[in-house]
ZAVO-691224 format. One line per field, with one value per residue: x, y, z of N, C-alpha, C in turn; residue in three letters. Coordinates in steps of 0.05 Angstrom, whole numbers, plus 5000, padded with zeros to 4 digits. Layout:
BEGIN
nu: X,...
nv: Y,...
nw: Z,...
cau: X,...
cav: Y,...
caw: Z,...
cu: X,...
cv: Y,...
cw: Z,...
res: ala,...
This chain:
BEGIN
nu: 5077,5075,5059,5007,4980,4971,4950,4893,4882,4878,4838,4788,4788,4783,4747,4701,4689,4703,4722,4781,4800,4824,4815,4823,4873,4904,4884,4903,4965,4972,4954,4980,5036,5103,5140,5184,5157,5102,5054,4999,4949,4954,4958,4897,4873,4892,4861,4813,4811,4811,4773,4729,4734,4737,4678,4646,4662,4644,4587,4572,4585,4552,4500,4512,4534,4595,4658,4698,4676,4652,4685,4720,4680,4675,4733,4738,4705,4705,4760,4746,4708,4738,4772,4742,4734,4793,4842,4887,4932,4941,4893,4863,4887,4884,4833,4823,4858,4829,4780,4786,4813,4771,4732,4756,4771,4741,4676,4681,4654,4614,4602,4597,4562,4553,4572,4588,4622,4677,4686,4665,4717,4749,4751,4766,4819,4833,4827,4847,4902,4903,4899,4944,4981,4970,4988,5037,5100,5138,5180,5150,5173,5222,5232,5218,5256,5312,5295,5300,5355,5380,5375,5388,5443,5454,5433,5478,5528,5518,5524,5575,5606,5592,5608,5665,5669,5669,5714,5749,5733,5722,5679,5653,5656,5615,5574,5566,5557,5495,5483,5473,5443,5389,5385,5369,5324,5282,5286,5268,5219,5199,5216,5172,5134,5144,5132,5077,5062,5078,5055,5003,5001,5012,4967,4923,4942,4945,4991,5028,5012,5037,5080,5067,5077,5128,5131,5098,5123,5183,5155,5147,5192,5216,5181,5202,5249,5250,5231,5286,5316,5294,5308,5365,5374,5371,5406,5457,5450,5457,5503,5541,5540,5561,5612,5627,5633,5655,5642,5654,5694,5762,5758,5703,5695,5715,5696,5635,5649,5663,5616,5582,5607,5591,5541,5540,5555,5525,5477,5488,5494,5432,5426,5444,5406,5372,5378,5370,5310,5300,5314,5360,5337,5316,5360,5393,5373,5362,5425,5430,5402,5419,5474,5452,5419,5467,5497,5465,5458,5510,5487,5489,5499,5541,5569,5598,5628,5608,5587,5565,5500,5493,5529,5496,5447,5458,5466,5422,5392,5419,5392,5347,5344,5368,5324,5293,5313,5332,5268,5257,5284,5247,5235,5201,5168,5160,5211,5249,5271,5281,5333,5368,5400,5384,5358
nv: 1034,0988,0972,0995,0975,0914,0927,0952,0912,0866,0894,0902,0840,0822,0844,0872,0822,0813,0775,0764,0816,0847,0904,0940,0943,0943,0997,1028,1025,1047,1099,1120,1118,1123,1149,1179,1213,1221,1270,1299,1320,1298,1246,1243,1264,1215,1179,1188,1191,1135,1113,1128,1110,1060,1060,1075,1046,1002,1014,1017,0965,0931,0954,0949,0898,0863,0860,0881,0930,0960,0970,1001,1041,1050,1063,1113,1140,1157,1181,1234,1258,1254,1294,1333,1344,1357,1392,1368,1317,1262,1242,1235,1193,1157,1144,1124,1079,1045,1035,1003,0963,0946,0924,0893,0847,0795,0800,0768,0706,0702,0751,0811,0856,0858,0871,0927,0915,0916,0978,0990,0967,0995,1054,1035,1025,1087,1109,1073,1089,1147,1158,1131,1164,1209,1187,1179,1169,1223,1287,1349,1387,1374,1362,1420,1446,1419,1441,1494,1514,1489,1521,1576,1572,1565,1621,1652,1629,1650,1707,1716,1698,1746,1782,1770,1773,1820,1845,1823,1838,1802,1776,1735,1713,1724,1718,1661,1665,1692,1642,1619,1632,1639,1577,1571,1580,1536,1513,1537,1532,1485,1482,1510,1480,1433,1462,1469,1418,1403,1443,1428,1374,1395,1426,1382,1338,1310,1303,1329,1384,1409,1442,1478,1535,1544,1526,1566,1607,1593,1591,1647,1672,1634,1661,1715,1704,1679,1728,1760,1727,1739,1790,1784,1758,1795,1835,1797,1797,1859,1865,1844,1870,1914,1909,1887,1941,1977,2015,2022,2063,2051,2053,2054,1990,1966,1983,1965,1907,1895,1914,1873,1818,1829,1823,1775,1745,1756,1734,1684,1667,1670,1629,1587,1600,1579,1525,1510,1486,1494,1536,1555,1579,1630,1657,1657,1686,1734,1748,1750,1798,1838,1838,1846,1895,1927,1921,1950,2008,2030,2023,2068,2112,2145,2137,2094,2106,2114,2129,2132,2108,2066,2031,2052,2036,1974,1979,2002,1964,1924,1944,1934,1883,1871,1897,1854,1806,1834,1827,1774,1761,1769,1828,1879,1913,1972,1980,1956,1997,2031,2024,2037,2094,2150,2172
nw: 7600,7593,7643,7632,7599,7609,7657,7638,7614,7650,7679,7648,7636,7682,7730,7683,7662,7604,7556,7533,7528,7483,7455,7500,7519,7472,7467,7513,7504,7453,7473,7514,7487,7457,7483,7544,7575,7568,7545,7585,7546,7499,7512,7528,7482,7444,7468,7463,7415,7407,7428,7404,7348,7354,7375,7329,7300,7311,7310,7249,7247,7273,7235,7185,7180,7173,7130,7072,7043,7087,7120,7091,7095,7148,7163,7136,7149,7205,7200,7175,7219,7256,7234,7231,7288,7306,7271,7268,7262,7294,7320,7279,7249,7303,7311,7250,7259,7291,7285,7232,7260,7284,7251,7226,7259,7290,7329,7400,7417,7465,7481,7530,7531,7470,7410,7433,7469,7458,7444,7497,7521,7495,7521,7576,7567,7556,7594,7637,7617,7621,7674,7692,7672,7708,7761,7760,7785,7778,7762,7741,7726,7704,7648,7621,7643,7634,7572,7577,7603,7558,7526,7552,7548,7492,7479,7513,7493,7440,7446,7470,7417,7392,7416,7405,7359,7351,7382,7352,7299,7263,7211,7194,7244,7265,7240,7253,7305,7282,7259,7303,7333,7307,7299,7351,7357,7354,7390,7428,7420,7431,7484,7508,7485,7525,7576,7571,7575,7630,7663,7653,7681,7725,7742,7736,7765,7825,7848,7834,7843,7870,7858,7820,7821,7811,7764,7738,7740,7723,7666,7650,7650,7609,7566,7566,7555,7507,7475,7484,7451,7412,7402,7400,7352,7313,7331,7326,7270,7259,7268,7236,7189,7210,7219,7169,7146,7174,7226,7269,7311,7345,7396,7408,7388,7418,7471,7457,7453,7498,7535,7522,7528,7581,7585,7566,7608,7644,7626,7631,7693,7698,7661,7693,7738,7719,7726,7772,7820,7876,7937,7910,7861,7866,7886,7846,7809,7825,7833,7775,7747,7791,7758,7709,7710,7722,7668,7640,7654,7627,7568,7530,7464,7468,7518,7504,7473,7415,7345,7301,7266,7248,7298,7329,7327,7342,7397,7408,7402,7432,7483,7481,7489,7540,7573,7563,7589,7636,7651,7651,7691,7734,7738,7746,7679,7682,7718,7698,7663,7685,7696,7654,7610,7600,7535
cau: 5071,5080,5037,4983,4968,4969,4923,4880,4867,4865,4804,4771,4776,4773,4733,4678,4691,4708,4735,4803,4800,4848,4822,4829,4914,4918,4885,4915,4981,4970,4947,5008,5059,5128,5159,5191,5149,5068,5040,4970,4938,4963,4940,4863,4871,4898,4848,4789,4811,4813,4742,4711,4743,4719,4642,4640,4660,4616,4554,4575,4584,4516,4478,4519,4559,4627,4669,4720,4666,4641,4714,4717,4662,4685,4751,4733,4675,4726,4777,4729,4706,4769,4784,4718,4738,4815,4847,4914,4931,4932,4860,4853,4903,4875,4808,4819,4868,4818,4758,4796,4814,4743,4710,4775,4776,4708,4662,4673,4612,4601,4610,4577,4548,4548,4597,4594,4640,4697,4680,4682,4745,4772,4743,4772,4848,4839,4822,4878,4927,4905,4906,4977,5000,4972,4997,5065,5123,5163,5177,5143,5190,5251,5235,5222,5284,5324,5301,5307,5384,5397,5366,5407,5466,5466,5448,5502,5544,5526,5528,5599,5622,5580,5633,5696,5673,5667,5730,5772,5728,5715,5651,5653,5645,5593,5551,5567,5537,5482,5471,5461,5423,5375,5374,5355,5279,5269,5291,5252,5190,5208,5214,5145,5116,5147,5114,5048,5054,5082,5023,4975,5004,5010,4943,4910,4954,4954,5012,5050,5006,5055,5098,5051,5086,5152,5127,5090,5156,5199,5143,5154,5222,5216,5169,5226,5287,5237,5235,5308,5321,5300,5324,5398,5376,5366,5436,5480,5451,5472,5533,5557,5545,5577,5638,5644,5633,5681,5641,5664,5712,5775,5755,5672,5687,5730,5677,5603,5646,5673,5596,5571,5610,5586,5515,5543,5555,5494,5462,5499,5474,5402,5426,5448,5390,5344,5384,5364,5289,5301,5324,5383,5334,5317,5391,5417,5360,5378,5454,5430,5386,5439,5493,5443,5426,5497,5508,5439,5472,5524,5479,5485,5513,5560,5583,5616,5645,5603,5570,5554,5481,5496,5540,5477,5431,5471,5471,5389,5383,5424,5384,5318,5354,5375,5309,5283,5318,5312,5238,5257,5291,5226,5234,5178,5178,5178,5226,5278,5267,5293,5364,5370,5400,5359,5378
cav: 1029,0958,0978,1014,0956,0902,0939,0951,0885,0861,0912,0890,0814,0813,0866,0875,0799,0818,0749,0779,0851,0870,0934,0959,0943,0958,1028,1038,1028,1079,1123,1130,1135,1109,1169,1175,1229,1222,1294,1294,1331,1278,1221,1248,1262,1196,1156,1194,1174,1106,1104,1143,1100,1034,1057,1084,1017,0974,1018,1005,0937,0931,0962,0940,0874,0864,0863,0913,0956,0965,0971,1029,1064,1064,1091,1140,1165,1160,1201,1255,1260,1265,1327,1356,1347,1367,1393,1359,1289,1250,1240,1213,1169,1136,1134,1110,1048,1029,1031,0990,0939,0939,0918,0868,0827,0779,0803,0740,0703,0700,0787,0819,0877,0848,0897,0947,0906,0923,1003,1000,0957,1030,1066,1025,1030,1104,1119,1065,1105,1176,1157,1124,1190,1236,1185,1178,1196,1232,1307,1351,1400,1363,1366,1451,1460,1411,1453,1522,1508,1493,1555,1595,1560,1576,1638,1661,1626,1671,1729,1714,1696,1763,1800,1761,1781,1856,1846,1808,1842,1780,1779,1705,1702,1743,1706,1642,1680,1700,1621,1599,1652,1634,1559,1579,1578,1506,1501,1556,1514,1448,1490,1518,1444,1423,1475,1462,1388,1410,1462,1409,1349,1415,1424,1368,1317,1314,1291,1346,1404,1433,1439,1496,1562,1540,1528,1588,1630,1587,1599,1670,1672,1625,1681,1737,1695,1675,1761,1761,1708,1746,1816,1768,1751,1821,1843,1801,1809,1881,1865,1835,1896,1938,1894,1904,1967,1980,2034,2030,2072,2027,2050,2036,1972,1955,1984,1952,1873,1888,1909,1840,1803,1828,1814,1737,1733,1767,1717,1662,1674,1671,1601,1577,1594,1556,1490,1504,1485,1498,1564,1577,1601,1663,1668,1659,1704,1762,1754,1753,1813,1854,1846,1858,1929,1943,1921,1966,2031,2036,2026,2094,2100,2169,2128,2079,2117,2102,2163,2133,2101,2032,2027,2067,2010,1955,1997,2010,1929,1912,1957,1913,1855,1883,1898,1828,1787,1842,1819,1750,1751,1777,1851,1898,1926,2007,1976,1948,2015,2050,2027,2046,2129,2173,2172
caw: 7584,7611,7670,7624,7576,7623,7676,7621,7593,7671,7694,7631,7639,7715,7732,7679,7654,7576,7543,7511,7524,7463,7456,7524,7525,7451,7475,7538,7494,7443,7488,7533,7463,7462,7499,7570,7593,7565,7554,7587,7531,7477,7521,7526,7454,7431,7479,7455,7386,7403,7436,7383,7330,7363,7373,7314,7273,7328,7303,7238,7241,7272,7224,7159,7180,7171,7102,7068,7037,7117,7143,7081,7105,7183,7160,7123,7172,7223,7199,7173,7237,7275,7228,7252,7316,7314,7253,7279,7244,7314,7330,7257,7257,7316,7296,7234,7263,7305,7272,7222,7277,7298,7235,7218,7283,7298,7368,7411,7409,7489,7494,7548,7508,7438,7390,7438,7490,7453,7458,7531,7529,7493,7543,7605,7558,7561,7623,7649,7612,7635,7706,7699,7671,7720,7783,7762,7805,7760,7766,7712,7728,7695,7617,7618,7660,7607,7548,7582,7602,7533,7503,7563,7549,7473,7474,7523,7475,7419,7456,7470,7395,7379,7424,7407,7331,7346,7383,7321,7270,7243,7202,7195,7267,7272,7220,7261,7319,7278,7249,7326,7349,7293,7314,7390,7359,7350,7421,7447,7412,7455,7520,7506,7486,7557,7601,7572,7591,7663,7665,7651,7703,7754,7745,7743,7787,7861,7851,7824,7846,7887,7830,7804,7833,7804,7740,7725,7749,7694,7640,7655,7643,7580,7555,7563,7550,7472,7472,7480,7430,7382,7398,7397,7320,7302,7343,7314,7236,7259,7279,7219,7176,7221,7224,7140,7139,7195,7224,7304,7322,7359,7430,7410,7392,7448,7495,7462,7460,7533,7550,7509,7534,7608,7582,7575,7636,7667,7611,7643,7710,7696,7654,7725,7758,7707,7733,7810,7824,7900,7937,7888,7830,7870,7897,7819,7797,7837,7821,7749,7759,7796,7735,7674,7717,7716,7650,7628,7657,7601,7540,7510,7446,7479,7542,7488,7449,7394,7340,7269,7263,7255,7321,7351,7320,7357,7417,7421,7401,7470,7505,7476,7496,7564,7583,7565,7606,7668,7663,7656,7729,7756,7744,7722,7655,7690,7738,7677,7641,7697,7696,7621,7612,7584,7498
cu: 5063,5047,4999,4970,4965,4948,4895,4855,4864,4833,4788,4768,4765,4750,4701,4675,4683,4716,4751,4804,4820,4850,4828,4858,4917,4912,4903,4955,4993,4967,4973,5030,5082,5150,5166,5177,5122,5056,5013,4950,4944,4944,4910,4855,4871,4865,4815,4785,4802,4791,4732,4710,4734,4695,4631,4647,4642,4584,4556,4570,4561,4501,4480,4533,4587,4626,4684,4697,4653,4663,4716,4706,4671,4710,4746,4711,4692,4740,4765,4714,4721,4775,4763,4727,4764,4826,4879,4910,4931,4910,4855,4862,4888,4845,4795,4832,4845,4794,4762,4792,4790,4728,4724,4770,4746,4703,4663,4655,4596,4615,4580,4561,4547,4579,4602,4610,4665,4706,4680,4709,4762,4776,4759,4814,4852,4843,4842,4907,4929,4908,4940,4989,5002,4979,5030,5090,5140,5159,5171,5161,5218,5259,5240,5248,5305,5321,5309,5339,5388,5391,5386,5430,5471,5462,5467,5523,5549,5528,5564,5614,5606,5606,5651,5701,5671,5704,5757,5753,5725,5684,5637,5641,5626,5566,5549,5547,5505,5458,5459,5446,5391,5372,5366,5321,5271,5263,5283,5217,5180,5206,5180,5126,5119,5139,5089,5050,5062,5061,5002,4977,5005,4983,4919,4917,4954,4974,5042,5043,5020,5082,5091,5061,5111,5144,5118,5119,5180,5180,5144,5176,5227,5203,5191,5246,5271,5247,5266,5331,5321,5306,5360,5400,5378,5402,5456,5478,5461,5505,5549,5552,5556,5604,5648,5643,5647,5677,5635,5690,5732,5763,5720,5678,5686,5703,5646,5618,5650,5631,5580,5579,5605,5558,5515,5537,5540,5475,5465,5484,5445,5405,5425,5423,5360,5356,5374,5328,5287,5299,5341,5370,5338,5342,5403,5401,5370,5403,5449,5419,5407,5459,5478,5438,5456,5507,5493,5452,5491,5516,5471,5500,5544,5576,5600,5627,5625,5577,5564,5528,5483,5510,5517,5459,5443,5469,5443,5379,5401,5413,5357,5326,5352,5354,5277,5289,5326,5290,5244,5266,5263,5223,5219,5183,5183,5199,5259,5279,5283,5325,5375,5375,5388,5382,5369
cv: 1002,0959,0978,0994,0928,0900,0933,0935,0869,0868,0901,0856,0807,0814,0875,0850,0800,0792,0769,0808,0854,0892,0947,0948,0954,1004,1041,1038,1045,1106,1138,1133,1117,1140,1164,1188,1232,1257,1293,1303,1312,1247,1218,1253,1231,1173,1162,1187,1147,1098,1114,1125,1067,1040,1073,1057,0999,0979,1010,0979,0926,0936,0946,0910,0884,0867,0888,0944,0966,0975,1001,1048,1079,1076,1109,1155,1174,1175,1226,1263,1277,1291,1339,1366,1365,1361,1374,1323,1258,1231,1227,1202,1144,1119,1121,1078,1035,1023,1011,0954,0924,0917,0884,0839,0812,0794,0775,0732,0710,0734,0800,0834,0885,0858,0908,0941,0919,0964,1009,0990,0994,1042,1062,1026,1060,1119,1108,1085,1131,1171,1145,1151,1205,1223,1178,1185,1206,1265,1330,1377,1393,1372,1397,1455,1452,1437,1479,1523,1507,1514,1576,1597,1572,1602,1655,1653,1643,1700,1734,1713,1725,1781,1796,1767,1805,1857,1844,1830,1823,1776,1749,1700,1707,1730,1667,1643,1679,1667,1609,1616,1650,1594,1559,1580,1561,1500,1517,1551,1491,1464,1495,1499,1433,1433,1474,1440,1394,1428,1448,1389,1379,1418,1407,1331,1321,1312,1315,1373,1433,1444,1478,1529,1559,1539,1552,1615,1628,1592,1631,1676,1664,1647,1698,1731,1694,1699,1761,1751,1727,1784,1808,1775,1783,1838,1836,1804,1840,1880,1857,1846,1915,1928,1903,1922,1976,2004,2041,2038,2045,2021,2043,2003,1956,1962,1966,1922,1879,1887,1874,1824,1803,1816,1784,1736,1741,1738,1688,1656,1664,1643,1596,1570,1579,1530,1480,1510,1492,1531,1577,1578,1625,1674,1677,1680,1734,1775,1762,1784,1840,1856,1849,1885,1934,1945,1953,2003,2042,2033,2050,2099,2127,2164,2100,2074,2110,2128,2161,2110,2071,2023,2040,2044,1984,1959,1992,1971,1920,1926,1935,1889,1859,1876,1874,1816,1801,1826,1780,1741,1758,1808,1863,1907,1950,2005,1971,1971,2036,2052,2035,2079,2121,2174,2215
cw: 7585,7632,7658,7612,7592,7643,7656,7623,7631,7683,7675,7632,7664,7726,7717,7660,7628,7581,7524,7507,7502,7465,7475,7526,7494,7456,7492,7528,7477,7458,7504,7508,7477,7465,7530,7579,7574,7564,7560,7559,7507,7476,7519,7501,7439,7446,7476,7423,7384,7408,7417,7354,7332,7364,7351,7289,7291,7309,7276,7228,7248,7248,7187,7160,7179,7138,7098,7057,7066,7126,7120,7083,7136,7178,7158,7139,7190,7225,7187,7201,7259,7260,7229,7270,7328,7290,7253,7263,7270,7316,7300,7253,7282,7315,7274,7243,7275,7296,7246,7228,7281,7279,7220,7233,7288,7319,7369,7410,7440,7492,7503,7533,7477,7426,7406,7469,7485,7451,7481,7545,7519,7516,7573,7603,7569,7581,7634,7644,7614,7670,7721,7698,7688,7754,7781,7777,7790,7757,7748,7702,7705,7668,7621,7625,7634,7584,7554,7582,7584,7524,7525,7546,7518,7463,7494,7508,7450,7422,7458,7449,7387,7392,7423,7370,7324,7359,7357,7298,7256,7235,7205,7224,7286,7259,7237,7296,7314,7266,7278,7342,7333,7292,7332,7382,7365,7382,7445,7442,7432,7478,7520,7505,7506,7579,7593,7586,7625,7668,7673,7679,7725,7760,7760,7753,7807,7870,7847,7823,7854,7881,7817,7803,7816,7765,7725,7732,7721,7673,7634,7642,7616,7559,7542,7544,7510,7469,7461,7460,7400,7371,7392,7361,7308,7305,7325,7281,7236,7257,7243,7194,7182,7218,7202,7141,7160,7209,7252,7302,7330,7388,7416,7399,7410,7473,7492,7463,7491,7549,7536,7527,7575,7607,7574,7587,7654,7654,7623,7670,7708,7678,7689,7742,7754,7718,7765,7803,7860,7908,7918,7869,7843,7871,7869,7797,7802,7828,7788,7739,7770,7772,7708,7687,7713,7690,7620,7628,7637,7579,7538,7495,7462,7499,7524,7473,7428,7378,7312,7283,7266,7285,7334,7351,7344,7384,7428,7424,7431,7496,7513,7496,7534,7582,7586,7584,7639,7670,7672,7688,7739,7754,7724,7702,7662,7699,7722,7664,7656,7696,7666,7628,7591,7552,7497
res: met,ala,val,ala,gly,val,gly,ala,tyr,val,ile,ser,glu,gln,leu,leu,gly,his,glu,thr,pro,leu,phe,ala,ala,val,ala,ala,leu,ile,ala,met,gly,phe,thr,lys,glu,pro,arg,leu,arg,lys,val,val,glu,val,ala,ile,gly,cys,thr,leu,gly,val,leu,leu,ala,asp,met,leu,val,leu,gly,leu,gly,gly,gly,val,val,thr,ala,leu,val,ala,val,phe,ser,ala,val,met,leu,ala,arg,phe,leu,asp,pro,gly,pro,leu,leu,ala,met,gln,met,gly,leu,gln,ser,leu,leu,val,val,met,val,pro,val,pro,ala,asp,ala,val,leu,gly,pro,phe,thr,arg,ser,ile,asp,ala,val,val,gly,gly,ala,thr,ala,leu,leu,ile,thr,leu,ile,thr,pro,lys,asp,pro,arg,gly,glu,pro,val,arg,glu,met,arg,glu,val,ala,asp,gln,phe,thr,leu,ala,leu,arg,glu,thr,ala,ala,ala,leu,his,thr,ser,asp,ser,arg,gln,ala,trp,his,ala,leu,ile,arg,ala,arg,gly,leu,gln,ser,gln,val,asp,glu,thr,ser,lys,ala,leu,ser,ser,ala,lys,glu,leu,thr,arg,tyr,ser,pro,ala,his,arg,arg,his,arg,his,tyr,val,arg,arg,ile,glu,his,thr,ala,gly,lys,leu,asp,leu,ala,val,arg,ser,leu,arg,leu,met,thr,arg,arg,ala,val,ser,thr,ile,asp,his,ala,arg,leu,ser,asp,ser,gly,thr,val,gln,leu,ala,thr,val,leu,glu,gln,leu,ala,asp,ala,ala,gly,gln,leu,gly,gln,ala,thr,arg,glu,thr,gly,pro,gly,phe,asp,arg,trp,met,asn,thr,ala,arg,asp,ser,leu,ala,ala,val,ala,thr,arg,leu,his,pro,gln,arg,leu,asp,ile,his,asp,leu,glu,gly,glu,ala,leu,val,leu,leu,ala,arg,thr,met,val,val,asp,leu,leu,glu,ala,thr,gly,cys,glu,his,asp,asp,ala,leu,thr,tyr,leu,pro,ala,leu
């Protein structure tokens, strides 16, 4: 942020000859935002908002002069235009703020382009912020990998809690697993946002283009893991009911719990793959695929000594989840189905 703000100021002052180019520094700082890893789309949105807000206010000042009435008209017009261009709050806030500052801050007497000098400064600030975002030496894989690792870890814990609940016939523990599974959705959403940012950087930044293939792969894995999380929520909720009504035989309970523990082990291997950004990624993915395939071959109610509808529903939900996880490892849908025994 410091480099962006000072750099934009220096460019406007030294290269363009603008005196006290305050709006260049302000636009750059606002566009960068107070985050460790500014996202490209957000930087572009804020930069455009700053520039349009300054330009609109400059035009109103030129036509109406300064004053409170002009400020009111400028801010209202900027916010309405922003809402028309983008329903999100970010663009409206930046356009309104910049319009207010332009009207209230006097134009320098020796401005090269008159009131429109500040519009040029805003363009310089936004462009500087965008350039720094593109060339900053950071790994775009870092944030999505961290987010997806957290999802995989919590997913594995929820599976283990469900298996333990079946072993002990403890519906409260199954409820804890359900609460954990429900809480995963916000983390899944954060993973999606992080992947969107990473895709933008690898698409437009020459420094990060080499990571495009990896980002596409983990995006596919994250999408399938999202589906598995949804199946997990359904299964844990069903497990609560099954335990409360004591629908499973002792043998069926033990075997189903064992299968879920094995499934949790395989999910843990998938989580380990998300920690790798090199050759270890493929190695762990292959290991997870083999483990999931072994679990899939057991997912038949009769093989697990399950003969009632509630128990069969648990097995069917586990089958769906295993297919999602197999696809997360890179397996094709039809190939994943071949591992499941016919019903």
